[in-house]
C-alpha positions as CSV (number, residue, x, y, z in Angstrom):
1,X,24.8,-11.9,-5.2
2,X,21.5,-11.4,-4.6
3,X,19.9,-12.7,-2.5
4,X,16.6,-14.8,-2.8
5,X,13.3,-13.7,-0.3
6,X,10.7,-16.7,0.1
7,X,7.2,-15.9,-0.9
8,X,5.8,-15.6,2.9
9,X,9.2,-12.9,3.8
10,X,8.2,-10.7,0.6
11,X,3.6,-11.1,2.2
12,X,5.6,-10.2,5.7
13,X,7.4,-7.3,3.9
14,X,3.8,-6.1,2.3
15,X,2.2,-6.4,5.8
16,X,4.8,-4.5,7.3
17,X,4.5,-1.7,4.5
18,X,1.0,-1.3,3.9
19,X,0.6,-1.0,7.8
20,X,3.3,1.4,8.4
21,X,2.2,2.9,5.6
22,X,-1.8,3.1,6.6
23,X,-0.7,4.5,9.9
24,X,1.7,7.4,8.2
25,X,-1.5,8.6,6.0
26,X,-3.2,8.4,9.0
27,X,-1.0,11.3,10.9
28,X,-0.5,13.4,7.2
29,X,-3.9,13.1,6.5
30,X,-5.0,14.7,9.5
31,X,-8.7,12.9,9.9
32,X,-9.2,12.2,6.6
33,X,-8.3,8.8,7.4
34,X,-10.0,6.9,10.9
35,X,-8.0,4.1,12.2
36,X,-9.6,4.6,16.1
37,X,-5.9,5.0,16.9
38,X,-5.7,1.2,17.5
39,X,-2.7,-0.5,16.4
40,X,-4.7,-3.7,16.0
41,X,-7.0,-1.4,13.4
42,X,-3.8,-0.6,11.3
43,X,-2.6,-3.8,11.8
44,X,-5.3,-5.5,10.7
45,X,-5.4,-2.8,7.7
46,X,-1.9,-3.9,6.6
47,X,-2.4,-7.2,6.5
48,X,-6.2,-7.0,4.8
49,X,-4.4,-4.5,2.3
50,X,-1.1,-6.8,1.6
51,X,-4.0,-9.4,0.1
52,X,-6.1,-7.5,-1.8
53,X,-2.8,-6.4,-3.4
54,X,-1.8,-9.5,-4.0
55,X,-4.7,-10.9,-5.6
56,X,-6.7,-8.0,-6.8
57,X,-4.3,-5.3,-8.0
58,X,-2.3,-7.2,-10.3
59,X,-5.8,-8.1,-12.5
60,X,-6.6,-4.2,-11.9
61,X,-3.5,-3.1,-13.6
62,X,-3.6,-5.8,-16.0
63,X,-7.3,-4.4,-17.1
64,X,-5.8,-0.4,-16.6
65,X,-2.8,-1.1,-18.5
66,X,-3.5,1.0,-21.6
67,X,-4.9,3.8,-19.2
68,X,-1.5,3.4,-17.6
69,X,0.3,3.4,-20.4
70,X,-0.9,6.8,-21.9
71,X,-1.1,8.5,-18.9
72,X,2.8,7.2,-18.4
73,X,1.9,5.8,-14.9
74,X,0.1,8.1,-13.5
75,X,-3.4,6.1,-13.0
76,X,-1.5,3.7,-10.9
77,X,-2.7,6.8,-8.5
78,X,-5.9,6.3,-9.2
79,X,-5.5,2.2,-9.1
80,X,-4.1,2.7,-5.4
81,X,-6.3,5.0,-4.6
82,X,-8.9,2.5,-5.9
83,X,-7.4,-0.3,-3.8
84,X,-7.0,1.4,-0.3
85,X,-10.8,2.6,-0.9
86,X,-11.8,-1.2,-1.7
87,X,-10.2,-2.4,1.8
88,X,-11.5,0.1,3.9
89,X,-14.4,-0.8,2.6
90,X,-13.8,-4.4,3.5
91,X,-12.7,-3.5,7.3
92,X,-14.9,-1.4,8.5
93,X,-12.8,-0.2,11.7
94,X,-10.2,1.7,8.8
95,X,-12.5,4.8,7.2
96,X,-10.8,6.8,4.4
97,X,-13.0,9.8,3.2
98,X,-13.0,10.1,0.0
99,X,-11.5,8.8,-3.3
100,X,-9.1,11.8,-3.3
101,X,-8.0,10.7,0.6
102,X,-7.8,7.7,-1.2
103,X,-5.5,8.6,-3.6
104,X,-3.1,10.9,-1.6
105,X,-3.0,7.7,0.9
106,X,-2.3,5.7,-2.0
107,X,0.7,7.8,-2.9
108,X,1.9,8.1,0.9
109,X,2.1,3.8,1.3
110,X,3.8,4.3,-2.3
111,X,6.6,6.0,-0.3
112,X,6.7,4.3,2.7
113,X,7.0,1.1,0.1
114,X,9.6,3.0,-2.0
115,X,11.7,3.9,1.3
116,X,11.7,0.9,3.1
117,X,12.0,-1.3,-0.5
118,X,15.2,1.2,-0.6
119,X,17.4,0.1,2.4
120,X,16.8,-3.3,2.9
121,X,17.6,-3.8,-1.1
122,X,21.0,-1.4,-0.2
123,X,23.7,-3.6,-1.7
124,X,26.3,-4.8,1.0
125,X,30.0,-5.0,1.5
126,X,31.0,-8.0,-0.1
127,X,30.6,-11.0,1.7
C-alpha cells in the first residue's frame, strides 16, 4: 500500500532536494555557480527553486510541450536550465555563470532528485 504524502511534505521534500542539488552542482561545476560559501544562500536558493518549480515550471512545460515531444524529452534540459536562470536572477547571492552552466546544474539537480525520490519511495517489507 502506497503512503499518501501531504502537500506540505512534498513541498518540503522539493525544497530539500533543490537545496541539496544546488550544493552538489556548485561543488561539481566549480566556479560556475557561486553561493558565497554560505549555507543560508543554498537554503534560500532551494526555497526559491521549490517555489518556481511549483508555480512556474508547469506553465513552462505546457508551453514547451511540442518541443519536449519532438526532442523526446531532451528539451526539458533547457526548461530546467531556464528555471535555474530565473532563480539566479530572483536571488542575487546565487550566481550562475551562463545558460550552459544552468543547464548542467539542472541536469545534476534532476539526478539528485531522482536518487532521493528513489531512496524514499523504495518499497518496504509487508507492513
